[in-house]
C-alpha positions as CSV (number, residue, x, y, z in Angstrom):
1,M,8.1,17.6,27.4
2,H,6.8,19.5,24.4
3,G,7.2,22.9,26.2
4,H,11.0,22.5,26.1
5,R,11.2,21.8,22.4
6,R,13.5,24.2,20.5
7,R,11.7,26.7,18.4
8,S,13.7,28.0,15.4
9,R,13.0,29.0,11.8
10,S,16.7,29.8,11.0
11,H,17.1,26.8,8.8
12,E,14.1,27.4,6.6
13,T,14.4,28.4,3.0
14,P,11.7,29.9,0.8
15,G,9.7,27.1,-0.7
16,S,11.6,24.4,1.1
17,G,8.5,23.1,2.9
18,A,10.2,23.3,6.3
19,H,8.0,24.7,9.0
20,D,7.8,25.3,12.7
21,P,5.5,22.8,14.3
22,H,4.2,25.5,16.6
23,D,2.6,27.4,13.8
24,A,0.0,24.6,13.7
25,T,-3.6,25.3,13.7
26,A,-6.0,24.2,16.4
27,E,-6.4,20.9,14.5
28,G,-2.7,20.3,14.7
29,I,-1.7,20.7,11.1
30,P,-1.2,24.1,9.3
31,S,-3.6,24.7,6.4
32,R,-0.9,24.7,3.8
33,L,0.4,21.3,4.9
34,K,-3.2,20.1,4.8
35,R,-3.4,21.1,1.1
36,L,-0.1,19.3,0.4
37,L,-1.3,16.2,2.2
38,G,-4.7,16.3,0.4
39,L,-3.0,16.6,-3.0
40,L,-0.6,13.7,-2.4
41,A,-3.5,11.6,-1.0
42,I,-5.5,12.2,-4.2
43,A,-2.5,11.0,-6.3
44,Q,-2.1,7.9,-4.1
45,L,-5.8,7.2,-4.2
46,M,-5.7,7.2,-8.0
47,V,-3.1,4.5,-7.8
48,I,-5.0,2.4,-5.3
49,L,-8.3,2.7,-7.1
50,D,-6.8,1.4,-10.3
51,I,-5.9,-1.8,-8.6
52,T,-9.3,-2.9,-7.2
53,A,-11.5,-1.1,-9.7
54,V,-9.9,-3.1,-12.5
55,N,-10.8,-6.4,-10.7
56,V,-14.5,-5.5,-11.0
57,A,-14.2,-4.7,-14.7
58,L,-12.3,-7.8,-15.8
59,P,-15.3,-9.7,-17.3
60,D,-16.3,-6.7,-19.4
61,M,-12.7,-6.2,-20.6
62,A,-12.4,-9.9,-21.5
63,E,-15.6,-9.7,-23.6
64,S,-14.7,-6.4,-25.2
65,L,-11.2,-7.4,-26.3
66,D,-11.9,-11.1,-26.8
67,I,-9.5,-12.2,-24.1
68,S,-9.7,-15.7,-22.8
69,G,-10.6,-16.4,-19.2
70,G,-7.1,-17.6,-18.3
71,D,-5.3,-14.6,-19.9
72,I,-7.5,-11.8,-18.5
73,G,-5.7,-12.0,-15.1
74,W,-2.7,-10.4,-16.8
75,A,-4.6,-7.1,-16.7
76,V,-3.9,-7.3,-12.9
77,T,-0.6,-9.3,-12.9
78,S,1.2,-7.0,-15.4
79,Y,0.5,-4.0,-13.2
80,S,1.4,-5.7,-9.9
81,L,4.6,-7.2,-11.3
82,V,6.1,-3.9,-12.5
83,F,4.7,-1.9,-9.5
84,G,6.0,-4.3,-6.8
85,S,9.4,-4.9,-8.4
86,L,10.3,-1.3,-9.0
87,L,9.3,0.3,-5.7
88,L,12.8,0.1,-4.2
89,L,14.3,1.7,-7.2
90,G,11.5,4.4,-7.4
91,G,12.1,5.3,-3.7
92,R,15.8,5.6,-4.1
93,L,15.4,7.7,-7.2
94,A,13.3,10.1,-5.2
95,D,16.2,10.5,-2.7
96,L,18.8,11.1,-5.5
97,V,17.0,12.8,-8.3
98,G,14.5,14.9,-6.3
99,R,11.2,14.0,-4.8
100,R,9.0,16.4,-6.7
101,R,10.7,15.5,-10.0
102,V,10.2,11.8,-9.5
103,F,6.6,12.3,-8.3
104,L,5.7,14.4,-11.4
105,T,7.5,11.9,-13.7
106,G,5.6,9.0,-12.2
107,L,2.3,11.0,-12.4
108,G,2.9,11.7,-16.1
109,V,3.7,8.1,-16.9
110,F,0.7,6.8,-15.0
111,T,-1.7,9.3,-16.6
112,T,-0.4,8.7,-20.1
113,A,-0.6,4.9,-19.6
114,S,-4.2,5.3,-18.4
115,V,-5.1,6.8,-21.7
116,A,-3.3,4.0,-23.6
117,A,-5.2,1.4,-21.5
118,A,-8.6,3.0,-22.2
119,L,-7.9,3.1,-25.9
120,A,-6.4,-0.5,-26.0
121,G,-7.8,-2.5,-28.9
122,S,-6.1,-5.8,-28.1
123,E,-5.0,-7.7,-25.1
124,E,-1.3,-7.1,-25.8
125,T,-1.9,-3.3,-25.8
126,L,-3.9,-3.5,-22.6
127,F,-1.3,-5.5,-20.8
128,A,1.5,-3.3,-21.9
129,A,-0.4,-0.2,-20.8
130,R,-1.1,-1.7,-17.4
131,A,2.6,-2.5,-17.0
132,A,3.4,1.2,-17.9
133,Q,0.8,2.2,-15.2
134,G,2.8,0.0,-12.8
135,L,6.0,1.9,-13.7
136,G,4.4,5.2,-13.1
137,A,2.9,4.1,-9.8
138,A,6.3,2.8,-8.7
139,L,7.8,6.2,-9.1
140,L,4.8,8.2,-7.8
141,S,3.9,6.4,-4.6
142,P,7.3,6.3,-2.8
143,A,8.1,9.8,-3.9
144,A,4.8,11.1,-2.5
145,L,5.4,9.4,0.9
146,A,9.0,10.8,0.9
147,I,7.5,14.3,0.4
148,I,5.3,13.8,3.4
149,M,8.2,12.7,5.5
150,A,10.2,15.7,4.3
151,T,7.6,18.3,5.1
152,F,5.9,16.9,8.2
153,T,8.7,17.4,10.7
154,D,6.8,17.4,13.9
155,G,6.3,13.9,15.3
156,R,2.6,14.3,16.1
157,Q,1.7,16.0,12.8
158,R,3.7,13.3,11.0
159,A,1.8,10.5,12.7
160,Q,-1.5,12.2,11.6
161,A,-0.2,12.5,8.1
162,L,0.8,8.9,8.0
163,G,-2.6,8.0,9.3
164,V,-4.2,9.7,6.3
165,W,-1.8,7.8,4.1
166,G,-2.8,4.6,5.7
167,A,-6.5,5.3,5.4
168,V,-6.0,6.0,1.6
169,G,-4.2,2.7,1.2
170,G,-6.8,0.6,3.0
171,A,-10.1,2.4,2.5
172,G,-9.2,3.3,-1.1
173,A,-9.2,-0.4,-2.0
174,A,-12.8,-0.7,-0.8
175,V,-13.9,2.4,-2.6
176,G,-12.3,1.1,-5.8
177,V,-14.7,-1.8,-5.9
178,L,-17.7,0.6,-5.7
179,L,-16.1,3.0,-8.3
180,G,-15.2,0.2,-10.6
181,G,-18.7,-1.2,-10.5
182,A,-20.4,2.2,-11.0
183,L,-18.2,3.3,-13.9
184,T,-18.3,-0.1,-15.7
185,S,-22.1,-0.3,-15.4
186,A,-22.8,3.3,-16.3
187,V,-20.1,4.1,-18.9
188,G,-17.9,1.1,-19.7
189,W,-14.6,-0.3,-18.5
190,E,-12.7,2.3,-20.4
191,A,-14.0,5.0,-17.9
192,I,-11.9,3.4,-15.1
193,F,-8.8,4.6,-16.9
194,L,-10.1,7.7,-18.5
195,I,-11.1,9.2,-15.2
196,N,-7.4,9.3,-14.3
197,V,-6.7,11.9,-17.0
198,P,-8.5,15.0,-15.6
199,V,-7.4,14.0,-12.1
200,G,-3.8,13.5,-13.1
201,V,-3.7,16.8,-15.0
202,A,-5.2,18.7,-12.1
203,V,-2.8,17.1,-9.6
204,A,0.2,18.0,-11.9
205,I,-0.9,21.6,-12.1
206,A,-1.5,22.0,-8.4
207,S,1.8,20.2,-7.6
208,F,3.9,23.2,-8.9
209,K,2.1,25.4,-6.4
210,V,1.7,23.1,-3.4
211,I,4.7,20.7,-3.4
212,P,8.1,22.3,-2.5
213,A,10.5,22.5,-5.4
214,D,13.6,20.3,-5.3
215,V,16.5,22.6,-4.3
216,A,19.5,20.5,-5.5
217,G,20.0,19.1,-9.0
218,P,19.7,15.4,-9.8
219,R,22.4,13.1,-8.5
220,W,23.0,10.0,-10.5
221,S,26.4,8.9,-9.1
222,G,24.9,7.3,-6.0
223,L,22.4,5.1,-8.0
224,D,23.1,1.4,-7.3
225,L,22.4,-0.2,-10.7
226,S,23.5,-3.7,-9.8
227,G,21.4,-3.7,-6.7
228,A,18.4,-2.3,-8.7
229,V,18.7,-5.1,-11.2
230,L,18.9,-7.8,-8.5
231,A,16.0,-6.4,-6.5
232,T,13.8,-5.8,-9.5
233,A,14.3,-9.3,-10.9
234,S,14.0,-11.0,-7.6
235,I,10.8,-9.3,-6.4
236,A,9.2,-9.6,-9.9
237,T,10.0,-13.4,-9.8
238,L,8.5,-13.7,-6.3
239,V,5.3,-11.7,-7.1
240,F,4.8,-13.8,-10.3
241,A,5.3,-17.1,-8.4
242,L,2.7,-16.0,-5.8
243,S,0.2,-14.6,-8.3
244,Q,0.2,-17.9,-10.3
245,A,0.4,-20.3,-7.3
246,S,-3.3,-21.0,-6.9
247,S,-3.5,-22.1,-10.6
248,A,-0.1,-23.8,-11.0
249,G,-0.2,-25.4,-7.5
250,W,1.8,-24.6,-4.5
251,D,3.9,-27.8,-4.9
252,S,4.4,-27.3,-8.6
253,F,7.9,-27.0,-10.1
254,Q,6.9,-23.5,-11.3
255,T,5.9,-22.2,-7.9
256,L,8.7,-23.9,-5.9
257,G,11.4,-23.2,-8.5
258,L,10.6,-19.6,-9.0
259,G,10.1,-19.1,-5.3
260,L,13.5,-20.5,-4.4
261,L,15.1,-18.5,-7.3
262,A,13.5,-15.3,-6.0
263,L,14.7,-16.0,-2.4
264,A,18.2,-16.7,-3.6
265,G,18.2,-13.5,-5.6
266,L,17.1,-11.5,-2.6
267,A,19.8,-13.1,-0.5
268,T,22.3,-12.1,-3.1
269,F,20.9,-8.6,-3.2
270,A,21.4,-8.3,0.6
271,I,25.0,-9.4,0.3
272,V,25.7,-7.0,-2.5
273,E,24.1,-4.1,-0.7
274,L,26.2,-4.7,2.4
275,R,29.3,-4.2,0.3
276,T,28.1,-1.3,-1.9
277,R,29.1,2.2,-1.0
278,H,25.8,3.7,-2.2
279,P,23.3,0.9,-1.8
280,L,19.7,0.9,-3.1
281,L,18.7,-0.3,0.3
282,R,20.7,0.0,3.5
283,V,20.1,-3.6,4.7
284,Q,21.4,-2.6,8.1
285,R,18.3,-0.5,8.6
286,L,16.3,-3.7,8.9
287,G,18.2,-4.3,12.2
288,D,16.3,-1.3,13.6
289,R,13.4,-2.8,15.5
290,G,11.0,-0.1,14.2
291,V,12.1,-0.6,10.5
292,G,12.6,-4.4,10.5
293,G,9.7,-5.1,12.8
294,G,7.5,-2.7,11.0
295,F,8.3,-4.4,7.6
296,V,7.3,-7.8,9.0
297,M,4.1,-6.3,10.4
298,M,3.4,-4.7,6.9
299,L,3.7,-8.2,5.3
300,A,1.1,-9.5,7.8
301,V,-1.4,-6.7,7.7
302,S,-1.3,-6.6,3.9
303,S,-1.9,-10.3,3.6
304,V,-4.9,-10.1,5.9
305,L,-6.3,-7.0,4.4
306,F,-6.1,-8.0,0.7
307,G,-6.8,-11.7,1.4
308,S,-9.9,-11.0,3.4
309,F,-11.0,-8.4,0.8
310,L,-11.0,-11.2,-1.8
311,L,-12.8,-13.6,0.5
312,V,-15.6,-11.2,1.3
313,S,-16.0,-10.5,-2.5
314,L,-16.1,-14.2,-3.2
315,Y,-18.8,-14.9,-0.6
316,M,-21.0,-11.9,-1.6
317,Q,-20.8,-12.6,-5.3
318,S,-20.5,-16.4,-5.6
319,V,-22.6,-17.5,-2.6
320,L,-25.1,-14.6,-1.9
321,G,-25.3,-13.7,-5.6
322,T,-24.7,-10.0,-5.0
323,G,-23.9,-7.9,-8.1
324,A,-20.8,-5.9,-8.6
325,M,-22.4,-2.6,-7.7
326,A,-24.1,-3.9,-4.5
327,T,-20.8,-5.6,-3.5
328,G,-19.0,-2.3,-3.8
329,L,-21.6,-0.6,-1.6
330,G,-21.2,-3.4,0.9
331,F,-17.6,-2.5,1.4
332,L,-18.3,1.1,2.4
333,P,-18.8,0.2,6.1
334,F,-15.4,-1.5,6.0
335,A,-13.9,1.7,4.6
336,L,-15.5,3.8,7.3
337,A,-14.4,1.4,10.1
338,L,-10.9,1.4,8.7
339,A,-10.8,5.2,8.6
340,A,-12.0,5.3,12.2
341,G,-9.3,2.9,13.2
342,V,-6.6,5.0,11.5
343,H,-7.9,8.1,13.2
344,V,-7.6,6.5,16.6
345,G,-4.3,4.8,15.8
346,S,-2.7,8.1,14.7
347,H,-3.3,9.6,18.2
348,V,-2.6,6.5,20.3
349,V,0.9,5.8,18.8
350,T,2.1,9.3,19.8
351,R,1.2,8.5,23.4
352,A,1.6,4.7,23.8
353,G,4.3,3.9,21.2
354,L,4.0,1.0,18.8
355,R,3.7,-2.3,20.6
356,I,0.3,-1.9,22.3
357,P,-1.5,-0.3,19.4
358,M,-0.1,-2.8,16.9
359,A,-0.8,-5.8,19.0
360,S,-4.3,-4.6,19.9
361,G,-5.1,-3.7,16.3
362,F,-4.1,-7.2,15.1
363,A,-6.0,-8.8,17.9
364,I,-9.2,-6.9,17.0
365,A,-8.7,-7.8,13.3
366,A,-8.3,-11.5,14.3
367,G,-11.7,-11.2,16.1
368,G,-13.2,-9.8,13.0
369,M,-11.9,-12.7,10.9
370,L,-13.3,-15.1,13.4
371,L,-16.7,-13.6,13.0
372,L,-16.4,-13.8,9.3
373,S,-15.4,-17.5,9.5
374,G,-19.0,-18.3,10.4
375,V,-20.3,-17.5,6.9
376,D,-23.2,-19.7,5.8
377,E,-24.6,-20.4,2.4
378,R,-28.1,-19.5,3.7
379,G,-26.7,-16.4,5.5
380,S,-27.0,-12.7,4.6
381,Y,-24.8,-9.6,4.4
382,A,-26.2,-8.1,7.6
383,S,-25.6,-11.2,9.7
384,D,-22.6,-12.9,8.1
385,V,-20.5,-10.1,6.7
386,L,-21.2,-6.7,8.3
387,P,-20.3,-7.4,12.0
388,G,-17.0,-9.0,11.1
389,M,-16.2,-6.4,8.5
390,L,-16.7,-3.6,11.0
391,V,-14.5,-5.2,13.7
392,A,-11.8,-6.2,11.3
393,G,-11.7,-2.8,9.6
394,A,-11.3,-0.9,12.8
395,G,-8.4,-3.2,13.9
396,L,-6.7,-3.1,10.5
397,G,-6.9,0.7,10.5
398,V,-5.0,0.9,13.8
399,V,-2.4,-1.4,12.4
400,L,-1.9,0.4,9.1
401,V,-1.1,3.7,10.7
402,S,1.2,2.0,13.3
403,V,3.1,0.2,10.6
404,S,3.7,3.4,8.6
405,V,4.9,5.3,11.7
406,S,7.1,2.3,12.7
407,I,9.0,2.1,9.4
408,M,9.2,5.8,8.7
409,T,10.1,7.3,12.1
410,G,13.8,8.0,12.5
411,T,14.2,8.5,8.7
412,Q,17.5,10.3,7.9
413,E,17.8,13.0,5.3
414,D,18.9,10.8,2.5
415,E,16.7,7.8,3.0
416,S,13.1,8.8,3.2
417,G,12.5,7.6,-0.4
418,M,14.4,4.4,0.3
419,L,12.3,3.5,3.3
420,S,9.1,4.6,1.5
421,G,9.9,2.2,-1.2
422,L,10.6,-0.6,1.4
423,K,7.3,0.0,3.1
424,T,5.3,-0.1,-0.1
425,T,7.2,-3.2,-1.3
426,G,6.1,-4.9,1.9
427,H,2.6,-3.8,1.2
428,E,2.6,-5.3,-2.3
429,I,4.4,-8.6,-1.4
430,G,2.2,-9.1,1.7
431,G,-0.9,-8.5,-0.4
432,S,0.3,-11.0,-3.0
433,I,1.0,-13.6,-0.3
434,G,-2.4,-13.1,1.3
435,I,-4.4,-13.3,-2.0
436,A,-2.5,-16.3,-3.2
437,A,-2.7,-18.3,0.0
438,L,-6.3,-17.5,1.0
439,A,-7.6,-17.9,-2.5
440,T,-6.1,-21.4,-2.7
441,I,-8.0,-22.4,0.4
442,A,-11.2,-20.6,-0.5
443,T,-11.8,-21.6,-4.1
444,G,-12.1,-25.4,-3.5
445,T,-15.9,-25.4,-3.3
446,V,-17.0,-21.9,-3.9
447,G,-19.6,-21.9,-6.7
448,H,-21.0,-25.2,-5.7
449,S,-23.1,-23.8,-2.9
450,A,-20.6,-24.8,-0.2
451,V,-18.8,-22.3,2.0
452,G,-16.7,-24.6,4.2
453,D,-13.5,-23.6,2.4
454,L,-14.3,-19.9,2.7
455,G,-14.8,-20.3,6.5
456,D,-11.4,-22.1,6.7
457,A,-9.7,-19.3,4.8
458,F,-11.1,-16.7,7.2
459,L,-9.8,-18.9,10.1
460,V,-6.3,-18.8,8.5
461,A,-6.6,-15.0,8.2
462,A,-7.5,-14.9,11.9
463,A,-4.5,-17.0,12.7
464,I,-2.2,-14.7,10.7
465,A,-3.6,-11.7,12.5
466,G,-3.4,-13.4,15.9
467,S,0.2,-14.5,15.4
468,A,1.1,-11.0,14.3
469,S,-0.4,-9.6,17.5
470,L,2.0,-11.8,19.6
471,I,5.0,-11.2,17.3
472,A,4.5,-7.4,17.6
473,M,5.1,-7.5,21.3
474,I,8.5,-9.1,20.6
475,L,9.8,-7.4,17.5
476,L,8.7,-3.8,18.0
477,P,10.7,-1.3,20.1
478,S,9.5,-0.3,23.5
479,A,7.6,2.9,24.0
480,A,10.5,4.3,26.1
481,S,12.9,3.9,23.1
482,F,10.5,4.8,20.4
483,L,8.6,7.9,21.6
484,P,11.6,10.2,21.9
485,K,12.6,9.3,18.3
486,L,9.0,10.1,17.2
487,R,8.8,13.4,19.0
488,L,12.1,14.6,17.8
489,A,11.5,13.9,14.1
490,P,14.4,15.5,12.1
491,R,14.0,18.3,9.6
492,I,14.5,16.9,6.1
493,A,15.4,19.2,3.3
494,I,13.8,18.7,-0.1
495,H,16.6,18.0,-2.7
C-alpha cells in the first residue's frame, strides 16, 4: 500500500516544516523532526511537572507563607481552573493567530509566572502566579500539539510523535513527584518554579531555529468570543465543582448546583457553536467516531491515571509511611512501564487501528487496578504496589497514544489547534473527575491504619477501565475505516 503513495515536494516552502515522509531515517523520523519533537516535549514536560511537583511541596509552601491547611489547595486549584477552562480558546487561537506565535506567548507567560510564584511572599501572590501559569500552559500546550500535527504529515511518523506526546503526559506526572521531592528537600519549594526559567529561556531561543515560522499574519475575525466566554465559564465552574466535591460533599448544594450550572452552560455552548459561522469548537466533529469516541476515552483514561496516581501516593505515604522522596522514586517503574506501553501502542495502532489496542490497553489497566485493590496495611511496596503499578502503567500507555491518534487523525488544516484544545480539555476534566471521585472513596479511613476504602477506590478505578474497554469496541471506528485516514494524513501548512 505504501509503495503507491504519491511522492512530491512541490508544495513545500522554505521553513514551512512540510516534508516528504520518504526522507525519513531508518528509525522512521527525520533528525530535524526529532529535534522539533524533542523541543516541544520539553516544553510540555515543564507544564506537566509543575502540576505534580507542586503537590509534593504543598506542606512546605503552607509553612513558609503561613497558609492554612484548607487554603493551600488553591495552589493547585487556581492552576487547574485557569488551565482547564482556557484550553479550547488557546487551541483556537493557535489556528487563527499562528501556532508558533501562540506557543511562544504561552511559554513567555508561563516562565514569567514561574518567577512570580517563586518570589511570592503571600498566599494571594502565590495563587495569582499559579493562575498565570495556568494561562500560559493553556496557550502553550495546544499550540505545541498543533505544531506536531502540522509538521508530522506521514501517518506512521505522526503516530510515533503522538506516542512521545502521550508518554510525556503520563510518565511526566510520575517524574514530577520525584523532582518535586528532590528539589523541595535539597533547595526549597521555590526551586520547583525557578527551574522553569533556564528551561523556558532555552526553549524560547531554540524555538526560533527549530519551529517553523508562521507564514500568514494573525487572523482575529474568526475568533468566537461568545463561545469562548461560555466555554471558559462553564468548564471553570465544572472543574471547581469537582475539585471541591470531596470536601463540600457530592450531595451538597454547592456541588450539585455548580455541576448543573456547568452542564447547562456547556449545553448552551453547543447550541451557540452550531449556529456560529466561525465556532470555537465545531461541535459536529464530535460526531466523528474517532474524535467523539476518543474524547470519551480521554475522560476515562485520565480519570484512572490521575485517580490511581493519588491512591498510590496515599497508600505509600499514609499507610506505609514512605517519605516524599522515596514515594517519587517508587513511581519510576510506573513511568517506565507507561513509556513501554506508549512505544508498543504507537506501532500497533498503525497496523490494527484503534479498537483492539484501546480495548486491550484498558483491560490491562483494569487488571493492574485489581492487583492494587489488594493493598494491605501490613503490606509492602514490592508486594502491594509494584506488580499492579507495572501492569496498569503498560496498559495506560497503550491507551494514551491510542487516544491521541484517535482524536487528532483526520485533522483539517484549520482545526489542529481546535482539536488539540479539545483533547487536552478532556485530559483535565477527566483527571478532575478521577481525583475527586476516587479521593472521596479513599479518604474515609486512611490515616487510621485501615485501607479498606483504598481497596474499594482501586476497585472503582478497575471498573472504570473495564467499562471503557467494552465501550471502546462500540464507540471507536473500525480498522477498515480508520487506517486509510491515518495513512493519508493531510499536509497542514503553518499559518
